[in-house]
C-alpha positions in Angstrom: 87.5 77.4 82.5 86.6 78.3 79.0 87.8 75.8 76.4 89.3 78.6 74.2 91.5 79.6 77.1 92.9 76.1 77.5 94.5 76.2 74.1 95.4 79.8 74.5 97.1 79.2 77.8 99.1 76.2 76.4 100.3 78.4 73.6 101.4 81.2 75.9 103.1 78.8 78.3 105.1 77.3 75.3 106.0 80.8 74.2 107.2 81.6 77.7 109.5 78.6 77.5 111.3 80.1 74.5 114.4 81.3 76.4 115.0 77.8 77.6 115.9 77.1 74.0 116.9 80.6 72.9 119.3 81.0 75.7 121.3 78.0 74.6 121.5 79.4 71.1 123.0 82.7 72.0 126.4 83.2 70.5 129.1 81.5 72.5 131.2 84.6 72.6 128.4 86.4 74.5 128.8 83.9 77.3 132.6 84.2 77.3 132.6 87.9 77.2 131.8 89.6 80.6 129.4 92.5 80.4 131.1 96.0 80.2 129.4 99.1 81.6 129.9 102.8 81.0 130.6 104.2 84.4 130.3 107.8 85.5 130.8 107.9 89.3 131.6 111.1 91.0 134.5 111.4 93.5 133.3 111.2 97.1 132.9 108.8 100.0 133.4 105.1 99.1 129.9 104.1 100.4 128.3 106.6 98.1 130.5 105.4 95.1 129.5 101.8 95.8 125.8 102.9 95.9 126.3 104.6 92.5 128.0 101.5 91.2 125.1 99.3 92.2 122.6 101.7 90.7 124.4 101.7 87.3 124.9 97.9 87.2 122.3 96.3 89.4 125.1 94.3 91.1 125.0 94.0 94.9 128.1 94.8 96.9 128.5 94.0 100.6 131.0 93.4 103.3 131.1 92.6 107.0 129.9 95.8 108.7 129.3 99.0 106.8 131.2 100.2 103.7 133.8 102.8 104.7 133.3 106.4 104.0 136.9 107.2 102.9 137.3 109.4 99.8 137.8 107.8 96.4 138.5 109.3 93.0 136.0 109.8 90.2 135.5 106.8 87.9 134.7 107.6 84.3 135.4 104.7 82.0 134.0 101.7 80.2 134.9 98.6 82.3 133.6 95.3 83.5 132.1 95.3 87.0 135.2 93.6 88.5 137.5 96.1 86.9 135.4 99.0 88.1 135.4 97.8 91.7 139.2 97.3 91.6 139.6 101.0 90.4 137.2 102.3 93.1 139.0 100.3 95.8 142.5 101.5 95.0 144.2 102.7 98.2 141.3 101.6 100.5 142.8 98.3 101.7 139.9 96.4 100.2 139.5 94.1 97.2 136.4 92.7 95.4 135.5 89.0 95.4 132.7 87.7 93.3 130.6 85.2 95.4 127.6 85.0 93.0 126.8 86.2 89.4 125.4 89.5 90.7 127.0 89.7 94.2 130.4 90.9 95.3 132.0 90.8 98.7 134.6 93.4 99.7 137.5 91.8 101.6 140.7 93.2 103.1 143.6 92.8 100.7 145.6 90.6 103.0 142.8 88.0 103.5 143.9 84.5 102.3 141.6 82.2 100.4 140.4 79.1 102.2 140.8 75.8 100.6 138.2 73.2 100.3 136.1 71.6 97.6 132.9 73.4 96.8 131.3 70.1 95.8 131.5 68.7 99.3 131.2 71.7 101.7 128.4 74.1 102.2 128.7 77.4 100.4 129.9 80.2 102.6 127.3 82.5 104.1 128.0 85.9 102.6 127.5 89.0 104.7 124.1 90.6 104.5 124.7 92.9 101.4 123.5 96.5 101.6 120.8 97.3 99.1 120.8 100.5 97.0 117.4 102.2 97.0 116.0 105.0 94.9 112.6 105.6 96.4 113.6 109.0 97.7 114.5 110.0 94.2 118.3 109.5 94.7 120.6 106.5 94.9 121.5 105.7 98.5 122.4 102.6 100.6 119.5 101.3 102.6 121.7 101.4 105.8 122.1 105.1 105.3 118.4 106.0 104.9 117.1 108.1 107.8 113.5 107.1 107.1 111.3 104.0 107.4 111.7 102.0 104.3 111.5 98.3 103.6 112.7 96.4 100.6 111.4 93.1 99.2 113.7 91.4 96.7 112.0 88.7 94.7 113.6 85.3 95.2 115.5 86.3 98.3 113.0 85.0 100.9 111.0 82.6 98.7 111.5 80.6 95.5 107.9 81.2 94.2 107.7 81.5 90.4 107.7 85.3 89.6 104.7 85.0 87.4 102.8 83.7 90.5 104.1 86.3 92.9 102.3 89.6 93.5 101.6 92.3 96.0 99.9 90.0 98.5 103.1 88.0 98.7 105.1 91.2 99.3 102.6 92.1 102.1 103.1 88.8 103.8 106.9 89.5 104.1 106.8 93.3 104.8 105.9 94.5 108.3 103.2 97.2 108.2 102.0 96.4 104.6 98.4 95.0 104.3 96.5 93.9 101.2 92.8 93.1 101.0 91.7 89.9 99.3 89.0 90.9 96.9 90.6 88.9 94.0 93.4 89.4 91.5 93.5 93.0 90.1 90.9 94.3 92.7 92.8 94.6 96.0 93.7 97.7 98.0 97.0 98.3 99.8 97.4 99.9 103.2 100.5 100.8 105.2 100.8 101.2 108.9 97.1 101.3 109.8 96.3 104.2 107.5 93.2 102.4 106.1 90.0 104.2 105.2 87.8 101.5 103.7 87.8 98.1 102.1 85.3 99.3 99.4 86.5 100.5 96.0 84.8 103.8 95.6 86.0 106.9 93.8 88.2 108.4 96.7 91.9 108.6 96.2 94.0 105.8 97.6 96.1 106.2 100.8 99.0 104.4 99.1 100.7 105.7 96.0 101.7 102.8 93.7 104.7 103.6 91.5 106.5 101.8 88.7 110.0 103.1 88.5 109.5 106.9 88.1 105.8 106.8 87.1 102.6 106.9 89.1 100.6 103.7 88.4 97.4 104.5 90.2 95.5 107.5 91.7 92.1 106.2 92.9 92.1 102.7 91.3 92.9 99.4 93.0 96.3 97.7 93.0 97.0 96.3 89.5 98.9 93.5 91.2 101.7 93.3 88.6 103.6 90.1 88.7 107.2 90.3 89.9 108.8 89.0 86.7 112.2 90.6 86.1 111.6 93.0 89.0 114.8 94.0 90.8 113.1 95.0 94.1 109.9 96.4 95.7 110.5 99.5 97.9 107.9 100.2 100.5 108.2 103.8 101.9 106.3 104.0 105.1 104.5 107.0 106.5 103.3 110.1 104.6 105.4 110.9 101.5 103.7 114.1 100.5 106.9 116.2 99.9 108.2 113.9 97.2 105.1 112.1 95.9 102.3 114.6 96.3 98.7 114.0 97.4 97.4 110.6 98.3 100.6 109.2 99.7 99.2 109.3 103.3 100.2 105.8 104.3 103.3 105.6 102.0 104.5 104.4 98.6 104.6 100.9 97.1 107.2 101.1 94.4 108.2 98.5 91.8 111.8 98.9 90.4 112.2 97.0 87.1 115.5 95.6 85.8 116.9 97.7 83.0 118.5 96.7 79.7 122.2 95.9 80.0 124.3 97.4 77.2 127.3 95.1 77.5 126.1 91.5 76.8 123.3 89.4 75.6 121.4 87.1 78.0 118.2 85.2 78.3 116.4 83.2 81.0 113.1 81.3 81.3 111.1 79.5 83.8 108.2 76.9 83.6 106.2 75.7 86.5 103.4 73.3 87.1 100.9 73.6 90.0 98.9 70.9 91.8 96.0 72.1 93.9 94.7 70.3 97.0 91.9 68.6 95.1 94.0 67.5 92.1 93.3 70.5 89.9 96.3 71.5 87.7 97.7 74.9 86.9 100.9 76.4 85.8 102.7 79.0 83.8 105.9 80.4 82.6 108.0 83.5 82.2 110.8 84.7 79.8 113.4 87.4 79.9 115.8 88.3 77.1 118.4 91.1 76.9 119.8 92.0 73.5 122.4 94.7 72.9 121.6 96.3 69.5 124.5 98.8 69.3 127.6 98.0 71.3 127.6 100.0 74.6 125.0 102.4 73.2 121.6 100.7 72.7 120.0 97.6 74.2 116.6 96.0 74.3 115.0 93.9 77.2 111.9 91.9 76.8 109.7 90.1 79.4 106.7 87.8 78.9 104.7 85.7 81.3 101.5 83.8 81.6 99.9 81.6 84.3 96.8 79.8 85.2 95.6 79.1 88.7 92.7 76.7 89.3 89.8 77.8 91.4 88.7 76.4 94.8 85.1 77.8 95.1 82.2 75.6 93.8 79.0 77.3 92.5 76.6 74.5 93.2 74.7 73.6 90.1 76.8 76.0 87.9 80.5 75.2 88.1 83.2 73.6 90.1 86.5 75.4 90.8 84.6 78.5 89.5 87.1 81.2 90.6 89.9 80.2 88.3 92.2 83.0 87.4 94.7 83.6 84.5 97.3 86.3 84.1 99.2 87.2 81.0 101.6 90.1 80.5 104.8 91.5 79.1 107.2 94.3 79.2 109.5 95.9 76.7 112.3 98.3 77.6 115.0 100.1 75.7 118.1 101.8 77.0 120.0 104.3 74.9 123.3 105.9 76.0 124.2 108.3 73.2 127.0 110.1 75.0 128.9 109.8 78.2 126.8 110.3 81.3 123.5 110.5 79.5 120.9 107.7 79.5 117.5 107.4 78.0 115.2 104.6 79.3 111.9 104.0 77.6 109.4 101.1 77.9 105.9 99.8 77.9 104.1 97.1 79.8 100.8 95.3 79.7 99.1 92.9 82.0 95.7 91.2 81.6 94.0 89.4 84.5 90.8 87.3 84.1 88.8 85.5 86.8 86.0 83.0 86.3 84.1 84.0 89.4 84.4 85.8 92.8 86.0 84.0 95.7 83.7 84.5 98.7 81.2 82.2 100.4 78.3 82.8 102.6 77.9 79.8 104.9 81.1 80.0 106.9 84.8 80.2 106.3 85.2 76.4 106.4 83.2 75.7 103.4 84.3 76.1 99.8 80.9 76.0 98.1 77.9 78.3 97.7 74.5 78.5 96.1 74.3 81.3 93.5 72.1 82.1 90.6 74.6 84.4 88.7 78.3 83.9 88.3 80.6 86.9 89.1 83.6 87.0 86.7 86.0 90.0 86.5 88.7 91.4 84.3 91.5 93.8 84.9 93.8 95.2 82.2 96.7 97.5 83.0 99.0 99.2 80.5 101.8 101.8 80.9 104.2 103.6 78.8 107.1 105.5 80.3 110.4 107.3 79.5 113.2 108.8 81.6 116.1 110.9 80.5 119.0 111.4 82.9 122.3 113.1 82.6 124.6 116.0 83.7 124.0 119.6 82.9 127.1 121.5 84.2 127.4 120.6 87.9 123.8 119.5 88.1 122.2 116.1 87.4 119.0 116.4 85.4 116.1 113.9 85.4 113.1 114.1 83.1 110.4 111.4 83.7 107.1 110.9 81.8 104.6 108.1 82.1 101.0 107.4 81.0 99.0 104.4 82.2 95.6 102.9 81.4 93.7 100.7 83.8 90.3 99.1 82.8 88.4 97.0 85.3 85.1 95.2 84.9 83.3 93.3 87.6 80.0 91.4 87.6 77.8 90.9 90.7 74.6 89.1 91.6 72.5 92.1 92.6 69.3 90.1 93.2 69.4 90.9 96.9 69.1 94.6 96.2 66.3 94.3 93.6 63.7 96.0 95.8 66.0 99.0 96.3 66.0 99.6 92.6 62.3 98.6 92.1 63.2 95.7 89.9 62.4 92.0 90.0 65.1 89.4 90.6 67.3 87.8 89.4 69.4 90.9 88.8 72.9 91.2 87.4 75.1 94.2 87.9 78.3 95.3 86.2 80.8 97.8 87.5 83.1 99.2 84.7 85.9 101.6 85.6 88.4 103.3 83.3 91.4 105.0 84.9 93.9 107.2 83.1 97.0 108.7 84.8 99.6 111.0 83.2 102.6 111.8 85.3 105.4 114.3 84.3 108.3 115.3 86.5 111.5 117.4 85.9 114.1 117.6 88.7 117.7 118.6 89.2 120.2 117.3 91.8 123.5 118.6 93.1 126.1 116.9 95.2 128.6 119.4 96.7 132.1 118.5 97.9 131.2 119.8 101.4 128.7 117.0 101.9 125.5 119.0 101.0 123.1 117.4 98.5 120.0 119.1 97.3 117.2 118.4 94.8 114.5 120.6 93.3 111.8 119.8 90.8 108.4 120.5 89.2 105.7 118.0 88.5 102.3 117.7 86.8 99.8 114.9 87.3 96.5 114.3 85.6 94.1 111.5 86.7 90.8 110.8 85.0 88.3 108.2 86.2 85.2 107.0 84.3 82.7 104.8 86.2 79.6 103.2 84.8 77.3 100.8 86.7 74.6 98.9 84.9 71.8 96.6 86.0 70.5 93.8 83.8 67.1 92.3 84.6 65.9 88.9 83.6 64.2 90.4 80.5 67.7 91.8 79.5 66.5 95.3 80.1 69.4 97.6 81.0 69.3 100.3 83.7 72.2 102.7 84.3 72.6 103.3 88.0 76.1 105.1 87.9 77.6 107.2 85.1 80.3 109.5 86.5 83.6 111.1 85.5 86.2 112.6 87.8 89.3 114.5 86.7 92.0 115.7 89.0 95.1 117.6 88.0 98.0 118.5 90.3 100.8 121.0 89.7 103.6 121.2 92.2 107.1 122.4 93.0 109.1 120.4 95.5 112.6 120.2 96.9 114.8 118.4 99.4 118.2 119.3 101.0 120.5 117.0 102.8 123.1 118.4 105.1 125.9 117.1 107.4 125.9 119.7 110.2 128.2 117.6 112.5 130.3 114.5 112.0 128.2 111.5 112.1 125.0 113.5 111.7 122.7 114.2 108.7 119.7 116.5 108.4 117.1 116.5 105.6 114.5 119.1 104.9 111.8 118.6 102.2 108.7 120.5 101.1 106.1 120.5 98.4 103.7 123.3 97.3 100.9 122.1 95.2 97.6 123.1 93.6 94.9 120.6 92.7 92.0 121.2 90.3 89.1 118.8 90.6 86.2 118.2 88.3 83.3 115.9 89.4 80.6 115.0 86.9 78.2 112.9 89.0 75.7 112.2 86.1 77.2 112.3 82.6 73.8 112.2 81.0 73.0 115.6 82.4 76.5 117.1 81.8 76.6 118.9 85.1 80.2 119.4 86.4 81.2 120.6 89.8 84.7 122.1 90.0 86.9 123.1 92.8 90.5 123.7 93.7 92.8 122.9 96.6 96.1 124.5 97.5 98.3 122.8 100.0 101.8 122.4 101.5 103.5 119.2 102.7 106.8 119.4 104.7 109.2 116.8 106.0 112.2 116.9 108.3 114.5 114.2 109.4 117.7 113.9 111.5 120.1 111.0 111.3 122.8 110.2 113.8 125.5 107.5 114.1 126.6 107.3 117.7 128.7 104.3 116.7 129.6 103.2 113.2 127.2 100.2 112.8 124.2 102.1 114.2 122.0 104.7 112.6 119.3 106.4 114.7 116.8 108.8 113.1 113.9 111.0 113.8 111.5 112.0 111.0 108.4 114.1 110.7 106.3 114.2 107.5 102.9 115.3 106.2 100.6 114.4 103.3 97.2 115.5 102.2 94.3 114.3 100.0 92.0 116.9 98.4 88.2 116.7 98.9 85.5 116.2 96.3 81.9 115.3 95.6 80.4 112.2 97.1 79.8 110.2 93.9 77.0 107.7 94.3 75.6 109.4 97.5 73.8 112.6 98.1 76.2 114.7 96.0 77.4 116.6 99.0 81.1 117.6 99.2 83.6 116.0 101.5 86.6 117.8 102.9 90.3 117.2 102.4 92.0 115.0 104.9 95.5 115.4 106.3 98.0 113.1 108.0 101.0 114.0 110.1 103.5 111.4 111.3 106.6 111.3 113.4 109.0 108.3 113.4 111.8 107.3 115.8 113.8 104.6 114.2 117.1 102.7 114.1 119.1 100.6 111.6 121.9 98.3 112.9 124.4 96.5 110.7 126.7 94.3 112.8 130.5 94.6 112.2 130.6 91.0 111.1 127.9 91.6 108.5 125.8 88.7 109.9 123.1 90.7 111.7 120.8 93.4 110.4 118.0 95.1 112.5 115.6 97.7 111.2 113.1 99.1 113.7 110.9 102.2 114.0 108.2 103.5 116.4 105.7 105.9 115.0 102.7 108.1 115.8 100.2 109.5 113.3 97.4 112.0 113.5 94.8 111.8 110.8 92.3 114.6 110.5 89.0 114.4 108.6 89.5 110.9 107.5 87.9 110.3 104.0 86.2 106.9 103.8 84.3 105.1 101.1 81.1 103.4 102.5 78.2 101.4 101.2 74.7 102.8 100.7 71.7 100.5 101.4 71.4 99.7 97.7 75.0 98.5 97.4 76.5 101.6 95.7 79.6 103.3 97.1 79.8 106.9 98.3 82.5 108.9 100.2 82.3 110.9 103.4 84.5 112.2 106.2 84.4 109.6 109.0 86.2 111.7 111.7 89.6 111.9 113.2 92.0 109.0 113.8 95.2 108.3 115.7 97.8 105.6 115.1 100.6 104.3 117.3 102.9 101.5 116.4 106.2 99.7 115.9 107.7 98.0 112.9 110.6 95.7 113.1 112.6 93.4 110.8 115.6 91.2 111.6 118.0 89.3 109.3 120.4 87.0 111.0 123.0 84.5 109.8 123.3 82.5 113.1 125.3 79.5 111.9 127.3 78.4 108.9 124.8 78.1 106.0 121.7 79.2 108.0 119.6 82.3 107.5 116.8 83.7 109.6 114.5 86.6 108.6 111.7 87.9 110.7 109.3 90.8 110.7 106.8 92.2 113.2 104.2 94.9 113.2 102.4 96.1 116.3 100.0 99.0 116.0 97.0 100.7 117.5 95.1 102.5 114.8 91.8 103.9 116.1 89.0 106.3 115.0 88.9 108.6 118.0 86.2 111.0 117.0 83.4 110.2 114.6 81.8 112.8 112.3 78.2 113.7 112.6 77.3 111.4 109.7 78.7 108.3 111.4 77.5 106.5 114.5 80.4 105.6 116.7 80.6 101.8 117.3 82.2 100.1 120.3 85.0 98.8 118.1 86.9 101.9 117.0 89.7 100.0 115.1 90.4 101.2 111.6 89.1 98.8 108.9 91.1 95.9 107.5 94.4 96.5 109.3 95.4 94.1 112.2 96.8 95.3 115.5 99.5 92.6 115.2 101.0 90.7 112.2 104.3 89.0 111.7 106.4 86.7 109.5 109.5 84.5 109.7 111.6 82.4 107.4 114.4 80.0 108.3 116.5 78.6 105.4 119.6 76.4 105.2 122.1 76.4 102.3 124.2 73.3 101.7 125.8 71.3 98.9 124.9 67.9 97.3 127.7 67.0 95.0 127.8 69.6 92.3 124.4 70.9 93.3 123.8 73.9 95.6 120.6 73.4 97.7 118.4 75.5 99.9 115.7 74.2 102.2 113.4 76.7 103.8 110.2 77.1 105.8 108.2 80.3 106.4 105.2 81.4 108.5 103.0 84.5 108.3 100.5 85.6 111.0 97.6 88.1 110.5 95.8 89.2 113.6 92.1 89.8 113.8 90.5 92.7 111.8 87.2 94.4 111.3 85.5 95.3 108.0 84.0 98.7 108.3 83.1 101.7 110.5 79.4 101.2 109.8 77.4 99.5 112.6 75.6 97.3 110.1 78.9 96.1 108.6 81.1 95.8 111.7 82.1 92.3 110.7 85.1 90.6 112.3 87.7 88.5 110.7 89.6 86.2 113.1 93.4 85.8 113.1 95.0 83.1 111.0 98.5 81.6 110.4 99.8 80.2 107.1 102.8 78.0 106.7 104.9 77.4 103.6 107.9 75.3 102.7 110.3 75.2 99.7 113.4 73.4 98.4 115.7 74.6 95.6 118.5 72.9 93.7 120.9 74.9 91.5 123.8 73.8 89.3 125.5 76.1 86.8 122.6 77.8 84.9 119.8 75.4 85.9 117.5 75.7 88.9 114.8 73.4 90.2 112.3 74.5 92.9 109.5 72.9 94.8 107.2 75.3 96.8 104.2 74.5 99.0 101.7 77.3 99.8 99.5 76.8 102.8 101.3 73.6 103.6 98.9 72.6 106.4 95.9 73.4 104.2 94.2 75.5 106.9 90.7 76.9 106.5 89.8 80.3 107.6 88.4 83.8 106.6 90.8 86.2 105.1 88.4 89.0 104.1 84.8 89.5 105.2 83.5 91.0 102.0 82.7 89.9 98.4 79.5 91.4 97.0 78.3 95.0 97.8 74.7 94.2 96.9 74.2 91.3 99.3 76.5 92.1 102.1 73.7 93.6 104.2 71.6 90.5 103.8 74.2 87.8 104.6 77.6 87.4 106.1 80.4 86.9 103.6 83.7 85.1 104.0 86.7 84.8 101.7 88.4 81.4 102.4 92.2 81.2 102.5 93.4 79.6 99.3 93.9 75.8 99.9 97.3 74.1 99.7 99.1 74.3 96.4 102.3 72.5 95.4 104.4 74.2 92.7 107.3 72.6 90.8 109.5 74.9 88.7 112.4 74.6 86.3 114.4 77.6 85.2 117.5 78.2 83.0 119.5 81.4 82.5 122.3 82.4 80.2 
C-alpha cells in the first residue's frame, strides 16, 4: 500500500467520523421536533394510499396480512407521519403504532396494549412489512406486483458496514442474481442465467444498472457503488425492454437512494475496523447529514465514505498483500418543493476505486501466492449528475428525468505470455483504458382513474459513447497501440403501459416500446473510418394478476427485450447481429394473514436467439460474435418467516437450466453447453434472534450462501470449471437509543476455493487461473445517528 494513501485514508476516515460529533451538536429543538411532510395523496384504495405515503416519506408501514383495499379520502396537508396515518385511517377500524423510528404497524382500534418492561423482555417481532417499490416507474406495494421482482434492503439481513457492502453482497442474498469476481469496479452482473460472457468487451450488457431514474451503464462493468444511505436495491428479473429499452435482457439492477427530508435536520456516522485472517488491518467510515435550508421547501443531503481493505494475494519477491483496495466516494442531493405537489430532486455522486494488484493465482485455488514479473493495479472512477422534476398537470402526473454519467476504468496486465503474438520481446506490460459516457433523458405522464385503470406513456432518449485504448509497453519503454476504438449508440423511443382491473381480484397490464437505435463504430481511430447502422425494434409485455384468496397473488407475465448488433471491435471487423430474448413467468406471492410468513416464487422459461457473446482472441484481445441460440428454464424462490417470538428466518433458492442449444457456425459446440458463469443451483439462508440485555436491544445472526459449479466460457480452449463452494458468516449487534455496535465475520470458517476462473486475458491460454475466495475478515463497527 502506498505510503501517501496511508495518511490520506486516515484523513478521510476521520472526516467520515464528523457526524459522530456533528450529530450531537445539532440544535436540540431539531431532535424534539418531529419531521413534518407535505403530503399529496390521491383518494383511492387504502393499500395504494399507504404505498404513496411510504414513497413520500420513506417510512415502512405493515400489518398482519395485507393492507385493506377500502376507499379512503384524499390527503393534502403538511403533517407529521403519525398525523398523516391517523388521517388516512379514519373510518377504517385501524390505527397506527410506531414500533421503530421508520416503521409503523397498523392495528385494530380495539387492540389493547400489553404491559411489560422493554428492558427485560424481548422486543416484539413486527409483522413482515410490505415494501413500496418504484422499479416499474410507479409506486406500488411489492405484494401487489404481478412480476418477478426482489428487493434487498441494506441492514435488514446483515449488519455489514455500508461502505463495505456492494453488488456482490446483494447477489449473495438475491436468488437469480450472479456477479463475477474480477475485482472491485470490474465485475459483470447476470440475472437468471442470461449470461453471455465473463470477458469485458464492447458488447452491451445484459443487465441494465440504474440509479434512481438514470441509466448508470450501457456496455461498461458494474461500478459497484457502496450502499451508503441507499434505501433499497430493486432487482427486476426477466426482460425489461418495454420500460427500460435495449440491453435489459436479463433484467434491471436498480439502486434507490434516500432523498433529502424537508422537515428536520439529522445526521449519522459509522466507523469500523477490520481484522484480516493474517493480522492485516483495514477499516473505514461513512457519514450522512440532512439539512433543511428553507422550512418545508428546500433541503440538502450529503453522504461521504471511505474504506480500505487489506489484500490477501502475495506477489513473491514484489509485495505481500498486494491486492489491497480502497474506496472513497460521496453523494450530494437537493430537494426543492416550491409549490404543493411539485418536487425537484437534483444530485451528484462520485466514487473512486483503486486496487494495488489483481486477485487471481495460477497454482491452485488453495494457495494465496504467485510468481509474477509485473504487478497489475487497476482504477475505476464513476460520476453521475441527475435531476428529476415531478408534479401534477391537470389530471396527469408528470415526471421529467435527466442524468449524465462518466465512468473511467484503467487496468494493467502482464502481457508477457502473449509477446510472440505481437512480435515483441518479454517482459511486456499492457494497459486497457476505457471511458464510458451515458446520457439518459425521459419524460412521461401517468394517470390514475377512479375506475381502477392506470396508464403511463413516455418518450426517452439515450446516448452512450465508449472509448477504448489498449497499449503495450515493452522493456525498452516503447509504446505500441493495439486497440483504439470508439462506439456511439443513441436510442430514441416511445413507450407506454396500461393497468386494468377487468374482474374483481384480477389485474391486467400491457406494455410496449417502439425504438430506433443509431450505431457508430470506429474500429481504428487513427484511420477515422466509421461504420454506421440503425436498428428499429419493438418490445412488448403482458401480465395478468389474480387473487384467488386475499393473501395470495398469482401472476402470469410475458416480456421481450432486444440488443442491437454492431461491428466486432478487436476481431475481424465483421458485423454481428442483434439478439432477442423472450420470457414467460408463472409466479406467486403469499403474505400470511398473521404477517409472519412471506413467500415469493416464480417459474420461468426464456428463449434467447442469436446470443451475442464477447470472446478472447489468441492474442488476448476481446471481440464479439453471435454464439447461437439458448434456452433457460428455472425457478426462483424466497421465504421470510417469523417462526417464534424474536426469531427471523430468510431463505432464497435459485434452480435453473440455462443452455446453449445451437451453436453458430463460428463456434465449435463443446460437450458442456451451460451458459458461462451462472450456476444451475445457488441459495442463501439467514437465521437471526432479537432479544434484550438490560437497556440494550441485541440481534445475533448467522448466514450461509451456496454457489453451485460453473463454467468459464463457450470456447473449447477456455472451458474451465469452477467448483461449488459454501461461505458462512456471523454477526451480533447491540443498539441503545442512538448508538449501535456491530461485530461481523465474513467467511467465518476461512474456507479456500475458486470463485472465478479468470484474471488475465493475455495468459489465460497458457495457464489455468483461479480467484481465491477472500479469507476470513472480522469487522467491528460503531455508529451513531441523530
